PLY file of the C-alpha trace (Angstrom):
ply
format ascii 1.0
element vertex 189
property float x
property float y
property float z
element edge 188
property int vertex1
property int vertex2
end_header
12.37 54.27 -0.96
10.45 51.74 1.05
9.21 48.33 -0.05
9.94 44.60 0.21
13.70 45.11 0.29
13.46 47.29 3.41
11.40 44.63 5.24
13.96 41.92 4.34
16.85 43.92 5.74
14.85 44.42 8.93
13.58 40.77 9.34
16.73 38.88 8.29
18.89 39.81 11.33
16.12 38.58 13.66
15.14 35.45 11.71
18.68 34.19 11.05
19.41 33.08 14.65
16.07 31.20 14.80
16.72 29.46 11.47
20.23 28.44 12.59
18.89 27.11 15.90
16.26 25.06 14.05
18.87 23.60 11.66
21.22 22.65 14.50
18.38 21.16 16.56
17.10 19.03 13.70
20.52 17.68 12.66
20.62 14.74 15.10
22.26 16.62 17.94
25.34 14.45 18.34
23.79 11.05 17.61
26.16 8.75 15.82
24.29 7.47 12.75
21.81 10.30 13.37
19.57 7.91 15.30
19.13 5.57 12.31
20.39 2.56 14.31
18.74 1.27 17.49
22.09 1.36 19.34
23.97 4.48 18.12
27.74 4.40 18.34
28.02 0.63 18.02
28.91 -1.81 15.26
27.13 -5.03 14.36
29.10 -8.23 15.01
27.84 -11.35 13.22
29.26 -14.71 14.30
31.31 -16.56 11.66
28.59 -19.24 11.38
25.90 -16.51 11.25
24.12 -18.11 14.22
23.91 -14.86 16.23
24.61 -11.14 16.15
25.08 -8.34 18.65
26.05 -4.71 18.70
29.18 -3.61 20.52
31.64 -0.80 20.84
34.62 -1.63 18.66
37.16 -0.93 19.82
37.40 -1.83 22.67
35.71 -5.28 22.27
37.94 -7.69 20.35
36.45 -11.06 19.25
38.44 -14.29 19.57
36.70 -17.25 17.90
37.26 -20.63 19.53
35.87 -24.02 18.52
32.84 -24.00 20.86
32.35 -20.31 21.60
33.43 -16.77 20.85
35.23 -14.78 23.53
35.23 -10.99 23.38
37.88 -9.08 25.36
38.39 -5.48 26.36
42.13 -5.28 26.96
43.51 -3.10 29.71
46.12 -0.51 28.82
48.84 -2.97 29.85
47.43 -6.04 28.06
48.43 -6.88 24.53
46.31 -9.56 22.94
48.41 -12.56 21.93
48.46 -16.33 22.38
50.08 -15.75 25.79
47.37 -13.29 26.95
45.38 -14.19 30.03
41.69 -13.48 30.02
41.93 -12.49 33.70
44.01 -9.45 32.68
41.21 -8.03 30.50
38.98 -5.25 31.84
35.93 -7.13 30.54
35.32 -10.42 28.82
32.26 -11.97 27.22
31.77 -15.63 26.33
28.96 -16.35 23.87
28.06 -20.03 23.90
25.19 -21.84 22.16
23.12 -23.95 24.58
20.53 -26.69 24.07
16.99 -25.88 25.16
15.25 -22.57 25.57
16.61 -19.69 27.66
14.68 -20.67 30.80
15.88 -24.31 30.85
19.44 -23.25 29.99
19.37 -20.64 32.78
18.08 -23.21 35.29
20.84 -25.65 34.29
23.50 -22.97 34.78
22.00 -21.84 38.09
21.98 -25.35 39.55
25.61 -25.92 38.50
26.92 -22.84 40.35
28.76 -23.13 43.64
27.63 -21.31 45.66
24.18 -21.25 44.02
22.89 -18.04 42.49
20.45 -15.86 44.39
17.58 -16.40 41.95
15.72 -13.47 43.53
18.20 -11.27 41.64
17.30 -12.62 38.19
15.60 -10.33 35.69
13.54 -11.13 32.63
14.70 -9.43 29.43
13.33 -9.06 25.95
15.96 -8.29 23.33
15.53 -5.99 20.32
14.50 -8.90 18.05
11.73 -9.96 20.46
13.42 -13.03 21.97
12.94 -13.60 25.70
15.67 -14.27 28.19
16.90 -14.10 31.76
19.73 -12.04 33.23
21.55 -12.28 36.57
24.60 -10.62 38.16
26.85 -11.66 41.02
30.20 -10.97 42.64
32.76 -13.79 42.81
35.49 -11.90 44.68
36.64 -8.35 45.44
37.76 -7.82 41.83
35.75 -10.41 39.85
32.16 -9.67 38.87
29.86 -11.60 36.54
26.68 -11.03 34.60
25.06 -13.84 32.69
22.15 -13.75 30.28
20.39 -16.60 28.54
18.55 -15.56 25.37
16.19 -17.71 23.28
17.55 -18.83 19.93
15.67 -19.12 16.65
13.86 -22.30 17.82
12.54 -23.67 21.11
15.44 -26.12 21.19
18.22 -23.51 21.18
19.42 -20.59 23.26
22.61 -18.63 23.86
24.53 -17.95 27.05
26.24 -14.58 27.34
28.66 -14.63 30.28
30.31 -11.31 31.09
33.21 -10.94 33.54
34.65 -7.66 34.72
36.77 -6.00 37.38
33.85 -3.87 38.66
30.17 -4.47 39.27
28.29 -5.34 36.07
24.79 -5.34 37.59
23.84 -1.83 36.46
26.40 -1.36 33.69
24.61 0.33 30.74
27.18 -0.95 28.19
26.56 -4.56 29.25
22.78 -4.08 29.19
23.03 -2.56 25.70
24.94 -5.59 24.48
22.39 -7.99 25.98
19.45 -6.11 24.47
21.12 -5.97 21.05
21.75 -9.74 20.94
19.74 -11.91 18.57
19.83 -15.24 16.75
20.82 -15.33 13.09
22.81 -12.85 11.04
20.72 -9.83 12.02
0 1
1 2
2 3
3 4
4 5
5 6
6 7
7 8
8 9
9 10
10 11
11 12
12 13
13 14
14 15
15 16
16 17
17 18
18 19
19 20
20 21
21 22
22 23
23 24
24 25
25 26
26 27
27 28
28 29
29 30
30 31
31 32
32 33
33 34
34 35
35 36
36 37
37 38
38 39
39 40
40 41
41 42
42 43
43 44
44 45
45 46
46 47
47 48
48 49
49 50
50 51
51 52
52 53
53 54
54 55
55 56
56 57
57 58
58 59
59 60
60 61
61 62
62 63
63 64
64 65
65 66
66 67
67 68
68 69
69 70
70 71
71 72
72 73
73 74
74 75
75 76
76 77
77 78
78 79
79 80
80 81
81 82
82 83
83 84
84 85
85 86
86 87
87 88
88 89
89 90
90 91
91 92
92 93
93 94
94 95
95 96
96 97
97 98
98 99
99 100
100 101
101 102
102 103
103 104
104 105
105 106
106 107
107 108
108 109
109 110
110 111
111 112
112 113
113 114
114 115
115 116
116 117
117 118
118 119
119 120
120 121
121 122
122 123
123 124
124 125
125 126
126 127
127 128
128 129
129 130
130 131
131 132
132 133
133 134
134 135
135 136
136 137
137 138
138 139
139 140
140 141
141 142
142 143
143 144
144 145
145 146
146 147
147 148
148 149
149 150
150 151
151 152
152 153
153 154
154 155
155 156
156 157
157 158
158 159
159 160
160 161
161 162
162 163
163 164
164 165
165 166
166 167
167 168
168 169
169 170
170 171
171 172
172 173
173 174
174 175
175 176
176 177
177 178
178 179
179 180
180 181
181 182
182 183
183 184
184 185
185 186
186 187
187 188
């Protein structure tokens, strides 16, 4: 007897692999959060005063709130975070500090205070996810101390934030650091 049932038993073995491939391909293909967040695989950190937010991998970034700034650390495998911990032992650190003035004036103030002065030809303009403008620069202090500093506009022309990263390897082209800079914004997010 021939009919619709015979066609199904013939088509199903050939269609099944294509349907499975389509389902797997449309399922997000490994994206954490399925692509629903602008920075997959990260968590949102909001400062205790709700003056800024950024997205970071957690762990390894551990926030330590001080009176004038927040310091984030990525401990090495031999570093345990305690009152006796030294920031220099961390693989990475980030200081987030509010600054008066917009990002450009804050950047210029920091640049003029450096010894030796920054090579301003290495600065880059950035625009973060929330639309705020800023400036970013990287430099090497010694054989094992590297810095990257960004100044991002705050929620008014009179405020900005300084993000100062320190690491044991070059931070100039580090995609994790760039992701954190681009995810930064004023307010609770």
